[in-house]
C-alpha positions as CSV (number, residue, x, y, z in Angstrom):
1,M,132.3,227.2,167.4
2,L,132.7,226.2,163.8
3,T,133.0,222.5,163.4
4,I,130.6,222.0,160.5
5,H,131.8,223.2,157.2
6,P,128.9,223.4,154.6
7,F,130.9,225.4,152.1
8,I,134.2,224.8,150.3
9,D,135.5,228.2,151.4
10,G,134.3,231.1,153.6
11,N,132.8,229.1,156.5
12,G,134.4,231.4,159.1
13,R,133.3,234.6,157.3
14,I,129.7,233.2,157.0
15,A,129.8,232.3,160.7
16,R,131.0,235.8,161.7
17,A,128.4,237.5,159.5
18,L,125.7,235.4,161.1
19,T,127.1,236.2,164.5
20,N,126.9,240.0,163.7
21,A,123.3,239.5,162.6
22,L,122.4,237.5,165.7
23,L,124.1,240.1,168.0
24,H,122.2,242.9,166.3
25,D,118.9,241.0,166.6
26,A,119.5,240.5,170.3
27,G,120.1,244.2,170.9
28,Y,123.9,244.3,170.8
29,D,124.0,247.3,168.4
30,V,127.6,248.1,169.1
31,T,128.5,245.9,166.0
32,R,126.9,248.7,163.9
33,Y,129.6,251.1,165.0
34,V,132.7,248.9,165.8
35,S,133.6,246.0,163.5
36,L,133.6,242.7,165.3
37,E,135.5,241.3,162.3
38,V,138.3,243.9,162.8
39,S,138.4,243.0,166.6
40,I,138.7,239.3,165.7
41,A,141.5,240.1,163.2
42,K,143.4,242.0,165.9
43,S,143.2,238.9,168.2
44,V,143.4,236.2,165.5
45,D,145.7,234.0,167.5
46,G,143.3,233.9,170.4
47,Y,140.4,233.3,168.1
48,Y,141.9,230.2,166.5
49,A,143.3,229.0,169.8
50,S,139.9,229.2,171.5
51,L,138.2,227.4,168.5
52,L,140.8,224.7,168.6
53,A,140.5,224.3,172.4
54,S,136.7,224.2,172.2
55,T,136.4,221.7,169.4
56,A,138.9,219.2,170.7
57,G,137.0,216.0,171.3
58,W,134.0,217.1,169.3
59,H,133.6,213.7,167.5
60,D,133.7,211.9,170.8
61,A,131.2,214.3,172.5
62,E,134.0,215.4,174.8
63,H,134.5,219.0,173.6
64,D,134.3,222.1,175.9
65,P,132.7,225.2,174.5
66,L,134.0,227.4,177.4
67,P,137.3,228.5,175.9
68,W,135.5,229.9,172.8
69,L,132.7,231.4,174.9
70,R,135.3,233.1,177.1
71,Y,137.1,234.5,174.1
72,F,133.8,235.6,172.5
73,I,132.4,237.3,175.6
74,G,135.7,239.1,176.1
75,L,135.7,240.2,172.4
76,V,132.2,241.6,172.7
77,S,133.1,243.3,176.0
78,A,136.3,244.8,174.4
79,T,134.2,246.0,171.4
80,Y,131.9,247.9,173.8
81,A,134.9,249.3,175.6
82,E,136.4,250.5,172.3
83,F,133.1,252.1,171.4
84,A,132.9,253.9,174.8
85,A,136.4,255.2,174.4
86,V,135.8,256.5,170.9
87,T,132.5,258.2,171.8
88,G,133.8,259.5,175.1
89,A,136.8,261.1,173.3
90,A,134.4,262.7,170.8
91,R,132.2,264.1,173.5
92,S,135.1,265.4,175.6
93,S,137.0,267.1,172.8
94,G,135.7,270.7,173.4
95,S,132.5,272.5,172.8
96,K,130.6,272.1,169.5
97,Q,131.8,275.5,168.4
98,E,135.5,274.5,169.1
99,R,135.0,271.2,167.1
100,V,133.5,273.1,164.2
101,R,136.3,275.6,164.2
102,E,138.9,272.8,164.4
103,H,137.3,270.9,161.5
104,V,137.1,274.0,159.3
105,L,140.7,275.1,160.0
106,S,142.3,271.7,159.9
107,H,140.3,269.3,157.9
108,A,137.8,271.1,155.5
109,P,138.9,272.0,152.0
110,S,139.4,275.7,151.2
111,M,136.0,275.6,149.5
112,F,133.2,273.6,151.2
113,Q,129.5,273.8,151.9
114,I,127.9,273.9,155.3
115,A,126.3,270.5,154.5
116,D,129.8,269.0,154.3
117,A,130.6,270.3,157.8
118,R,127.3,269.0,159.1
119,T,128.1,265.6,157.7
120,A,131.6,265.6,159.2
121,L,130.3,266.8,162.6
122,P,127.0,265.1,163.3
123,G,125.0,266.7,166.1
124,S,126.8,270.1,165.7
125,R,123.7,272.0,164.4
126,I,125.8,274.2,162.2
127,R,123.9,277.2,160.8
128,P,124.9,279.8,158.2
129,S,126.3,283.0,159.7
130,G,123.6,285.4,160.8
131,S,120.8,282.7,161.1
132,H,119.3,281.8,164.4
């Protein structure tokens, strides 16, 4: 919850950057692959509604952190679900050879280096023709 504003502008951005760092330090590495900031932007109405609900009564010590915590836990859970869906789709989209062929035929420029294909398809172990 963000109720203390030490900066003139950017308090929310600073809080979200610190949240990413704290999640990463606690072992929630999904934020390295799926942007928590983008997830918040997609649900900005829920973000602000949960902050407002959680900070109501703050100055009288009658606030309730649960609305924001529910939102935040749901957000992290959805981020993991998005990561699982993206990585699952990548794993199930055919053999490595089929993915390389698809990349070369549909996405690679007419002139490219094998290193370019390796970068585009990590884990594919692309080797020049004739090498084993």
